[in-house]
C-alpha positions in Angstrom: -10.5 21.1 0.7 -12.0 20.9 4.2 -9.7 20.7 7.1 -9.9 17.5 9.2 -8.5 15.7 12.1 -7.8 12.3 10.6 -4.5 10.6 11.6 -2.8 8.2 9.2 0.0 5.7 9.7 2.2 4.8 6.7 4.4 1.7 6.6 6.9 1.5 3.8 7.0 5.3 3.4 10.4 5.3 1.7 9.4 2.9 -1.1 8.0 3.7 -4.5 4.3 3.7 -3.6 4.8 4.6 0.0 6.7 7.8 -0.7 4.1 9.0 -3.2 1.3 8.1 -0.8 3.0 10.0 2.1 3.5 13.1 0.0 -0.1 13.1 -1.1 -1.4 12.6 2.5 0.7 15.6 3.6 -1.0 17.7 0.9 -4.4 16.5 2.0 -5.7 18.8 4.7 -8.2 16.2 5.9 -5.2 14.6 7.7 -3.9 16.5 10.7 -1.0 14.0 11.2 0.8 11.5 9.0 3.0 9.2 11.1 5.6 7.1 9.3 7.6 4.3 10.8 11.0 4.2 9.0 14.4 2.7 9.5 16.1 5.5 7.4 15.2 9.2 7.3 12.3 10.1 5.0 14.2 13.1 3.7 11.4 15.7 4.1 10.0 17.7 7.0 6.5 18.9 7.3 4.4 20.3 10.1 2.0 17.4 10.0 4.6 14.7 9.5 5.7 12.6 12.5 8.7 10.3 11.8 9.2 7.4 14.1 12.5 5.6 13.6 11.7 1.9 13.9 12.6 -1.6 12.7 9.4 -2.7 11.0 10.4 -6.3 11.8 9.9 -5.4 15.5 6.8 -3.3 15.0 5.1 -4.6 18.1 7.7 -2.8 20.2 6.1 0.5 19.0 2.6 -0.3 20.0 2.2 2.9 22.0 3.0 5.0 19.0 0.9 3.0 16.6 -2.3 5.0 16.9 -4.4 6.6 14.3 -7.5 6.3 12.2 -6.2 4.5 9.1 -3.1 2.4 8.4 -1.6 2.3 4.9 0.9 -0.6 4.5 3.1 -0.4 1.3 5.8 -2.8 2.5 7.2 -5.3 0.1 10.4 -6.8 -1.2 11.6 -9.0 -4.1 13.5 -12.3 -4.4 16.4 -10.5 -5.9 16.7 -8.1 -2.9 15.8 -10.7 -0.3 16.8 -14.2 -1.6 16.4 -15.9 1.8 12.8 -17.2 2.0 12.6 -16.8 5.8 13.7 -13.1 5.5 11.3 -12.7 2.6 8.4 -14.1 4.6 9.3 -11.9 7.6 8.8 -8.8 5.5 5.9 -9.6 3.1 3.9 -11.7 5.6 5.2 -10.7 9.0 4.9 -6.9 8.8 1.4 -6.6 7.4 0.1 -9.3 9.8 1.7 -7.6 12.8 0.2 -4.3 11.6 -3.3 -5.9 11.5 -2.8 -7.1 15.1 -1.8 -3.7 16.3 -4.8 -2.2 14.5 -7.1 -4.5 16.3 -5.4 -4.0 19.7 -5.3 -0.2 19.3 -8.8 0.2 17.9 -7.8 1.4 14.4 -10.7 0.7 12.2 -9.2 0.9 8.7 -6.2 -1.0 7.2 -5.2 -0.7 3.6 -2.4 -3.0 2.3 -0.6 -3.3 -1.0 -0.6 -7.0 -1.8 -0.1 -8.4 -5.3 -2.1 -9.8 -8.3 -2.1 -13.5 -8.1 -2.0 -13.7 -4.3 -3.1 -17.2 -3.4 -2.3 -19.3 -0.3 -2.4 -22.4 -2.5 -0.1 -21.1 -5.2 2.9 -23.1 -6.2 4.7 -19.8 -6.7 6.4 -18.8 -3.5 5.8 -15.0 -3.9 2.1 -15.4 -4.6 1.7 -18.0 -1.8 3.2 -15.7 0.8 1.0 -12.8 -0.3 -2.1 -15.1 -0.2 -1.2 -16.4 3.3 -0.8 -12.8 4.4 -4.1 -11.8 3.1 -5.9 -14.7 4.7 -4.3 -14.0 8.1 -5.0 -10.2 7.9 -8.6 -10.9 7.1 -8.8 -13.0 10.3 -7.6 -10.2 12.4 -11.0 -8.7 13.1 -10.1 -5.2 11.8 -13.5 -3.8 10.6 -12.4 -2.3 7.3 -9.6 -4.1 5.4 -8.7 -3.4 1.8 -6.1 -5.5 0.0 -4.9 -3.9 -3.2 -3.7 -6.5 -5.8 -1.7 -4.5 -8.4 -0.1 -6.1 -11.4 3.5 -5.2 -12.3 4.2 -1.7 -10.9 5.8 0.8 -13.3 8.0 3.8 -12.3 11.6 4.2 -11.4 13.0 2.9 -8.1 16.1 4.1 -6.3 17.6 0.7 -6.5 18.3 -1.1 -9.8 16.0 -3.9 -10.7 17.0 -5.3 -14.1 14.3 -8.0 -14.1 11.6 -5.4 -13.5 12.9 -3.2 -16.3 12.7 -6.1 -18.7 9.2 -7.0 -17.6 8.0 -3.4 -17.8 9.2 -3.3 -21.4 7.4 -6.5 -22.3 4.2 -5.3 -20.6 4.2 -2.1 -22.6 4.5 -4.1 -25.7 1.6 -6.4 -24.7 -0.7 -3.7 -23.3 -2.8 -3.2 -26.4 -4.0 -6.9 -26.3 -4.7 -6.9 -22.6 -8.4 -6.1 -22.7 -11.6 -7.4 -21.2 -11.1 -10.0 -18.4 -7.3 -9.8 -18.8 -7.1 -6.0 -18.5 -6.1 -6.4 -14.9 -2.7 -7.7 -16.0 -1.7 -4.3 -17.5 1.2 -2.6 -15.8 0.0 0.0 -13.3 1.5 3.3 -12.3 2.5 3.8 -8.6 0.5 7.0 -8.4 -2.7 5.1 -9.3 -2.0 2.8 -6.3 -1.4 5.7 -4.0 -4.5 7.6 -5.2 -6.7 4.5 -4.9 -5.5 3.9 -1.3 -6.5 7.4 -0.2 -9.9 7.0 -1.9 -10.5 3.7 -0.2 -9.8 5.2 3.2 -13.1 7.2 2.8 -14.9 4.8 0.4 -14.3 1.2 1.5 -15.5 -1.4 -0.9 -17.6 -4.4 0.0 -15.1 -6.8 -1.4 -11.7 -6.6 0.5 -9.6 -7.6 -2.5 -9.1 -4.9 -5.1 -7.6 -6.2 -8.4 -5.4 -4.0 -10.6 -8.0 -2.8 -13.1 -10.2 -1.7 -10.2 -7.3 0.1 -8.6 -7.0 2.2 -11.8 -10.7 3.0 -11.7 -10.6 4.0 -8.0 -7.6 6.3 -8.7 -9.7 8.0 -11.3 -12.6 8.5 -8.8 -10.1 10.0 -6.3 -8.9 12.5 -8.9 -12.4 13.5 -9.9 -13.2 14.1 -6.2 -10.1 16.2 -5.7 -10.9 18.3 -8.8 -14.4 18.8 -7.7 -13.3 20.0 -4.2 -10.7 22.3 -5.8 -13.4 23.9 -7.9 -15.6 24.5 -4.9 -12.9 26.3 -2.9 
């Protein structure tokens, strides 16, 4: 793989998708620096990893360090973990929106955010409404290249226990064979697919900013084919 000088910023690097994404970026020699903004230690050192200890709810205070070529935002919470709606909004809406403002102010051209399937500012469901409002505000930021990934239920094991998610994952595995055609996008998706699609989108932005779950899966496949091709050419 060719060496490069791209600089990435990752928000939410200690989460399920963010940790996978950060590890993959560190293995990608096109990136000379991967800067993560974290409250708690990432737990890994690397010559190209820059760890900035920060409260993401006060991200604007770190404007001078918020510099790079692409920002990956994998921040998100749940109602079970954050029952207060104001706190929930501060995380799922506030952090991505502030990241978009900093991208615009610092001349960062590409912003890639993990949103959610069903995001809609008019939704009666609080979670979907907040995600939809976030998407709309981010798209108004003026950042040239914005991609909003809308995954369905994310599989994989988290550090914290989420009983509701485990039950939902079991149900989705049972229903997966009948989720075909237009409803294929509701199939559960692996966090690695999301991470791979995000890296692919950094170099291959799509015309439509919103990327539904089934397209995330397809983009992840394209990323892996590209990586295999580059490995064979070495």
